[in-house]
C-alpha positions in Angstrom: 26.1 40.7 3.2 27.5 39.2 6.4 25.3 36.5 7.8 24.9 38.4 11.1 23.8 41.5 9.4 21.4 39.6 7.2 19.8 38.0 10.3 19.6 41.4 12.1 17.9 43.0 9.1 15.4 40.2 8.7 14.7 40.2 12.4 14.0 44.0 12.4 11.6 43.6 9.5 9.8 40.9 11.4 9.3 42.9 14.6 8.8 46.2 12.8 5.0 45.7 12.5 4.5 44.8 16.1 2.3 47.2 18.0 2.4 49.3 20.1 5.3 51.2 18.5 7.0 51.5 21.9 7.3 47.7 22.1 8.6 47.4 18.6 11.2 50.0 19.3 12.2 48.3 22.5 12.7 45.0 20.6 14.8 46.6 17.9 16.9 48.4 20.5 17.5 45.0 22.2 18.7 43.5 18.9 21.0 46.4 18.2 23.2 45.4 21.1 22.9 41.6 20.7 25.4 39.1 19.5 24.2 37.6 16.2 26.1 34.4 16.8 23.0 32.1 16.9 21.6 33.5 13.7 24.9 33.7 11.9 25.8 30.1 12.8 22.5 28.9 11.4 23.1 30.6 8.0 26.8 29.7 7.8 26.0 26.0 8.5 23.3 25.9 5.8 25.5 27.7 3.3 28.5 25.3 3.8 26.2 22.3 3.4 24.1 23.5 0.5 25.6 26.6 -1.0 24.5 30.2 -1.2 20.9 29.4 -1.9 20.6 27.2 1.2 22.1 30.0 3.2 19.4 32.4 1.9 16.7 29.8 2.7 18.1 29.6 6.3 17.4 33.2 7.1 13.9 32.8 8.5 14.9 29.9 10.8 18.1 31.8 11.8 15.8 34.7 12.9 13.8 32.1 14.8 16.8 30.8 16.7 18.1 34.4 17.3 14.8 35.7 18.7 14.2 32.7 20.9 17.6 33.2 22.4 17.1 37.0 22.9 13.8 36.4 24.7 15.3 33.8 27.1 18.4 36.0 27.6 16.2 38.9 28.6 14.2 36.7 30.9 17.4 35.5 32.6 18.6 39.1 33.1 15.2 40.1 34.7 15.4 37.1 37.0 18.9 37.8 38.1 18.2 41.5 38.7 15.1 40.6 40.7 17.1 38.3 42.9 20.1 40.6 43.2 18.3 43.8 44.1 14.9 42.7 45.3 13.6 45.9 43.8 10.0 46.9 43.1 8.7 46.2 39.6 8.7 49.3 37.4 6.8 50.1 34.2 10.0 49.4 32.3 10.2 46.0 33.9 6.7 45.2 32.6 7.7 46.3 29.1 10.8 44.0 29.3 8.7 41.1 30.4 6.3 41.6 27.5 9.3 42.0 25.2 10.8 38.7 26.3 7.6 36.9 25.7 7.2 38.4 22.3 10.7 37.6 21.3 10.4 33.9 22.2 6.9 33.5 20.6 8.1 35.2 17.4 11.0 32.9 17.3 8.8 29.9 17.7 6.7 31.0 14.8 9.7 31.0 12.5 10.8 27.5 13.8 7.4 25.9 13.9 7.5 24.0 10.6 11.2 23.1 10.8 12.9 19.8 12.0 14.2 21.5 15.1 11.0 22.8 16.5 10.9 20.1 19.2 14.5 20.8 20.1 13.7 24.5 20.5 10.8 23.7 22.8 13.0 21.4 24.9 15.6 24.1 25.3 13.0 26.5 26.6 11.7 23.9 29.0 15.2 23.2 30.2 15.9 26.9 30.6 12.7 27.3 32.6 13.6 24.4 34.9 17.1 25.8 35.5 15.8 29.3 36.3 13.0 28.1 38.7 14.9 25.3 40.4 18.1 27.1 41.1 16.6 30.6 41.5 20.0 32.1 42.2 22.3 34.7 40.5 25.0 33.1 38.4 26.1 35.7 35.8 28.7 33.3 34.4 26.3 30.5 33.6 26.3 29.8 29.8 24.1 26.7 29.6 21.6 28.7 27.6 24.2 29.8 25.1 25.6 26.3 24.8 22.1 25.0 23.9 21.3 27.7 21.5 24.6 27.5 19.5 24.1 23.7 19.2 20.5 24.4 18.1 21.7 26.9 15.5 24.0 24.2 13.8 21.1 21.8 13.6 18.7 24.5 12.3 21.1 25.4 9.5 21.9 21.8 8.6 18.3 20.8 8.3 17.8 23.3 5.5 19.7 20.8 3.4 19.3 17.5 5.4 16.0 15.8 6.4 17.3 14.8 9.8 20.3 15.9 12.0 22.9 13.1 11.7 25.3 12.3 14.6 28.2 14.1 12.9 26.2 17.3 12.8 25.2 16.9 16.5 28.8 16.3 17.5 30.1 19.4 15.6 27.3 21.5 17.1 28.3 20.4 20.6 32.0 21.1 19.9 31.2 24.6 18.5 28.9 25.3 21.5 31.7 24.4 23.9 34.1 26.6 22.0 32.1 29.8 21.7 29.4 29.6 24.4 29.8 32.2 27.1 27.6 34.7 28.8 27.2 37.0 27.1 27.9 35.6 23.6 30.7 37.4 21.8 30.3 39.2 18.5 30.4 37.1 15.4 33.7 38.6 14.4 35.3 37.4 17.6 34.5 33.8 17.1 34.6 33.6 13.3 37.5 31.0 13.2 35.8 28.4 15.4 32.5 28.8 13.6 34.2 28.3 10.2 36.1 25.3 11.5 33.0 23.6 12.9 30.9 24.1 9.8 33.6 23.0 7.5 34.1 19.9 9.5 30.4 19.2 9.4 30.4 19.6 5.6 33.3 17.2 5.3 31.7 14.5 7.4 28.1 14.6 6.0 27.5 12.8 2.7 25.1 14.9 0.7 22.7 13.7 -2.0 23.5 14.8 -5.5 
């Protein structure tokens, strides 16, 4: 199964029990139109460093990275639309606000006991500062995407490694620079740079036998 599909299916299972059903449906609908790049990068990185078993172990944290991103992405959209249109808040807007919060919190649950939990928290804090301090519409800004793709590499690598070595951080930054744009492209559109980055990481990191 393709990594992006595996992450999507796992994410849908996770949010499937959320109540009310209207909220669960809204969350799944959101995921159906989302790029699975964050989750796929997490799985692919783990698999290249530790084999198929490591890739399978990475699914939960891949879901965590993916859901955190989706929640922040939805929040950014709501902020931009509020600034652009200065429209009155509708019931649908309230549902979206709740959905964004649930996505981020669900993502944090999956990342809570991982080595990248603090990094994820810092990304959310940085995102919040950027949104509140600038408070302007910038539909091309991809700072969030850059941060999340870099986080995905670290999340996948730490399935195999105890800490994120400099080589992994550097490859994560390179990959983020190569693929991060708003919105993120489909996994199939950036498969080559993803493969190149994770293969370079595997070549540079000495693994214990």
